[in-house]
C-alpha positions as CSV (number, residue, x, y, z in Angstrom):
1,M,0.0,0.0,0.0
2,N,2.8,2.4,0.9
3,K,4.4,1.8,-2.5
4,I,1.1,2.6,-4.3
5,I,0.7,5.8,-2.4
6,F,4.3,6.8,-3.1
7,I,3.8,6.3,-6.8
8,L,0.6,8.2,-6.9
9,L,2.2,11.1,-4.9
10,A,5.2,11.2,-7.3
11,A,2.9,11.2,-10.4
12,S,0.7,14.0,-8.9
13,I,3.4,16.5,-8.3
14,S,5.6,15.9,-11.3
15,T,5.9,18.4,-14.1
16,H,7.5,18.3,-17.5
17,A,9.3,20.9,-19.6
18,L,10.1,20.1,-23.1
19,G,12.7,21.8,-25.3
20,G,16.2,22.9,-24.2
21,W,19.1,24.5,-26.0
22,I,20.2,23.5,-29.5
23,H,23.7,24.6,-30.5
24,S,24.8,25.1,-34.1
25,D,28.4,23.9,-33.3
26,S,27.0,20.5,-32.3
27,M,25.5,20.0,-35.7
28,T,26.8,19.4,-39.2
29,V,26.8,22.2,-41.8
30,G,23.7,21.8,-43.9
31,D,21.6,20.2,-41.2
32,N,18.0,21.3,-41.4
33,V,16.9,22.5,-37.9
34,T,13.4,23.7,-38.9
35,N,11.8,21.0,-36.7
36,A,14.6,20.8,-34.1
37,F,12.0,21.5,-31.4
38,G,9.5,18.9,-32.5
39,N,6.0,19.8,-31.6
40,L,7.0,23.0,-29.8
41,A,7.9,25.2,-32.7
42,I,8.9,25.7,-36.4
43,L,12.0,27.6,-37.2
44,N,12.4,29.4,-40.5
45,W,14.7,31.9,-42.2
46,A,12.7,34.8,-43.4
47,N,13.9,36.6,-46.5
48,K,12.2,39.6,-48.0
49,D,14.0,41.3,-50.9
50,I,12.8,44.6,-52.5
51,N,10.0,44.0,-54.9
52,Q,9.8,40.3,-54.0
53,P,7.4,38.4,-51.8
54,L,8.4,37.2,-48.3
55,E,10.0,33.7,-48.4
56,L,10.1,31.4,-45.4
57,Q,13.0,29.0,-45.9
58,S,14.0,26.0,-44.0
59,L,16.5,26.9,-41.2
60,Q,19.8,25.3,-41.8
61,V,23.2,25.2,-40.1
62,N,25.7,27.3,-42.0
63,Q,29.4,28.3,-41.8
64,S,30.0,31.9,-40.7
65,N,31.8,34.3,-42.9
66,T,35.3,32.9,-42.6
67,E,36.8,36.3,-43.1
68,Y,35.6,37.3,-39.6
69,P,35.5,34.2,-37.5
70,G,33.8,34.5,-34.1
71,N,33.7,32.3,-31.1
72,Y,31.5,29.8,-33.0
73,S,32.1,28.3,-36.4
74,K,28.5,27.5,-37.3
75,Y,25.4,29.5,-37.2
76,F,21.6,29.2,-37.8
77,G,20.3,30.8,-41.0
78,N,21.0,31.0,-44.6
79,S,21.3,34.1,-46.9
80,E,23.6,33.6,-49.8
81,N,25.7,31.3,-47.7
82,V,26.0,33.9,-44.9
83,S,23.9,33.8,-41.8
84,G,23.4,37.5,-41.6
85,T,20.2,39.4,-40.6
86,A,19.4,42.9,-41.6
87,N,16.8,45.7,-41.8
88,V,14.2,44.2,-39.6
89,F,13.2,47.8,-38.9
90,D,11.3,47.6,-42.2
91,L,9.3,44.7,-40.9
92,Y,8.6,46.6,-37.6
93,L,7.4,49.7,-39.4
94,E,5.2,47.6,-41.7
95,H,3.3,46.3,-38.6
96,A,3.6,49.0,-36.0
97,Y,3.3,52.2,-38.2
98,P,1.9,51.1,-41.6
99,I,1.0,54.7,-42.5
100,Y,4.7,55.7,-42.3
101,A,6.1,52.4,-43.5
102,P,7.6,52.0,-47.0
103,A,5.4,50.1,-49.4
104,H,5.4,46.4,-48.6
105,E,7.1,45.7,-52.0
106,Q,9.9,48.0,-50.9
107,A,10.5,46.3,-47.6
108,F,13.8,44.4,-47.1
109,Y,14.7,42.1,-44.2
110,K,16.4,38.9,-43.3
111,A,15.6,37.3,-39.9
112,L,14.8,34.3,-37.8
113,A,11.1,33.5,-37.7
114,I,9.9,31.2,-34.9
115,T,6.3,30.0,-34.9
116,F,5.2,28.3,-31.7
117,L,3.0,25.2,-32.1
118,Q,1.9,25.2,-28.4
119,P,2.1,27.6,-25.4
120,V,5.7,28.0,-24.3
121,S,7.2,29.4,-21.2
122,T,10.5,30.9,-22.5
123,F,12.3,31.6,-25.7
124,S,16.1,32.3,-25.6
125,F,18.8,32.9,-28.1
126,K,22.6,33.5,-28.2
127,A,24.2,35.5,-31.0
128,E,27.3,37.5,-31.9
129,S,28.0,40.4,-34.2
130,F,30.9,42.6,-35.3
131,S,29.1,45.9,-35.2
132,G,27.2,47.9,-32.6
133,D,23.8,47.3,-34.1
134,S,20.9,46.5,-31.7
135,Q,18.9,43.4,-32.1
136,L,15.1,43.7,-32.6
137,I,12.6,41.1,-31.6
138,L,9.0,41.4,-32.7
139,F,6.2,39.6,-30.9
140,F,3.0,38.3,-32.7
141,D,-0.1,36.7,-31.2
142,S,-1.4,33.2,-32.3
143,N,-3.4,34.8,-35.1
144,G,-0.3,36.6,-36.5
145,N,-1.2,40.1,-35.2
146,F,1.6,42.3,-34.2
147,I,1.8,42.8,-30.4
148,N,4.9,44.7,-29.6
149,H,8.7,44.9,-30.0
150,Q,11.8,45.2,-27.9
151,D,15.2,46.6,-28.7
152,L,18.1,44.5,-27.5
153,S,21.6,45.9,-27.0
154,Y,24.6,43.6,-26.7
155,T,25.1,41.9,-23.3
156,S,28.9,41.7,-23.4
157,I,31.8,42.9,-25.6
158,Q,35.2,41.6,-26.1
159,P,38.2,42.4,-28.4
160,H,38.6,40.6,-31.6
161,P,41.9,40.3,-33.6
162,D,40.3,40.9,-37.0
163,T,37.4,43.2,-36.4
164,G,38.4,45.0,-33.3
165,I,35.3,44.1,-31.3
166,L,33.0,41.1,-30.9
167,L,29.6,41.7,-29.4
168,D,27.6,39.0,-27.7
169,Y,23.8,38.8,-27.3
170,N,22.3,36.5,-24.7
171,Y,18.6,36.9,-24.1
172,S,15.7,35.0,-22.6
173,F,12.1,36.0,-22.8
174,D,9.4,35.0,-20.3
175,L,6.3,34.2,-22.4
176,R,4.2,32.6,-19.6
177,D,0.6,33.9,-19.5
178,Q,1.0,35.6,-22.8
179,N,-0.7,34.8,-26.1
180,I,2.6,34.8,-28.1
181,G,2.2,32.8,-31.3
182,S,5.5,33.7,-33.0
183,V,8.6,35.9,-32.8
184,V,10.9,37.4,-35.4
185,V,14.5,38.2,-34.4
186,G,16.9,40.2,-36.4
187,S,19.2,43.2,-36.6
188,W,18.5,46.8,-37.4
189,S,20.9,46.7,-40.3
190,A,24.1,44.6,-39.7
191,S,24.8,40.9,-40.0
192,T,24.2,38.9,-36.9
193,Y,25.2,35.3,-36.3
194,Y,22.9,33.1,-34.2
195,Y,24.5,30.1,-32.6
196,A,22.2,28.8,-29.9
197,L,18.4,28.7,-29.6
198,E,16.2,27.5,-26.7
199,I,12.4,26.9,-26.3
200,E,10.8,25.6,-23.2
201,A,7.3,24.3,-23.1
202,A,4.9,25.6,-20.4
203,P,4.9,22.9,-17.6
204,R,1.7,21.1,-16.6
205,T,-0.3,22.8,-13.9
206,V,0.7,21.4,-10.5
207,P,-2.3,20.7,-8.2
208,E,-2.6,22.5,-4.9
209,P,-0.9,20.4,-2.1
210,S,-4.2,20.1,-0.3
211,S,-6.1,19.0,-3.5
212,A,-3.3,16.5,-4.4
213,L,-3.3,15.0,-0.9
214,L,-7.1,14.8,-0.9
215,A,-7.2,13.0,-4.2
216,I,-4.4,10.6,-3.1
217,S,-6.1,9.8,0.2
218,A,-9.4,9.1,-1.6
219,L,-7.8,6.8,-4.1
220,A,-5.8,5.0,-1.5
221,L,-9.0,4.5,0.6
222,L,-10.7,3.1,-2.5
223,I,-7.9,0.7,-3.1
224,S,-7.8,-0.3,0.5
225,L,-11.6,-1.0,0.5
226,R,-11.3,-3.2,-2.6
227,I,-8.5,-5.2,-1.1
228,H,-10.4,-5.6,2.1
229,K,-13.5,-6.7,0.3
230,K,-11.6,-9.4,-1.7
231,S,-9.7,-10.8,1.3
232,P,-11.1,-14.1,2.9
233,S,-11.1,-12.5,6.4
234,A,-13.6,-9.9,5.2
235,K,-16.3,-12.6,4.7
C-alpha cells in the first residue's frame, strides 16, 4: 500500500518541460533544424527582398563568414551562404506604423522567424556580431497580429583580432501567461550570427498540495476497501 501511495504522490506532483538548447556547433553544416524542437515550434529563415514576396526558408546550419570568424564556427540561418540578418526595422514599421512604412514591396529584411505550435514558457537565443547594431525582436499573437517589439543591445563585448570588437547577445524571454504565437528576431541593419536557440514548453499545472493529498487519500482508501473486500477474512 505504501508503494502505491508513493507512486501516486510522485505522479501527482511531477511536471515536465520540453525543449532545451540547440547549439549550431553540435551539428553538421547543412543540417535542417526547422523542426529541431519537434511539436514545440517551427524555425524558419525569413527573407524579404525589394519587390519580392516574403519567403520562409528551412532553417539550416551554415558556416559563418570565414573572413571574420567569431567564437563559433557554425550558425543558424542562410542568406547567400552567410547567416546575416538585416533591416528588420522595415518589418517593424510595416506592422507598427503602416501609415509611415515603405510600401510592402519595398521592404527588405532577413531574420529568424519562430512559430510556436503550443504555449511556451520561454524563448532564448545567443548570437554574436561585429558591429554595434541593436537586435530587434517582434512579438505576434497566435493569429499573426503584431503585439509589440523590444530593442536589444549587446550583453557583453570583447576584443577581436580581426574586427576590433566582438559583441555577444544572450537573451531569454518569459512568455508565460502571454498569447505569443510567433517571434521574429533580427538586426536593425548589420549581420548577426545566431549560434544557440532555446524553447521551453509551459509545464503542466501542479495541483494545490491540499487538493493533491485529498485525491491521493481518496484513491488510497478506495484501493484499501477493494483489497479488504476481496480478502477471505472480510467474509
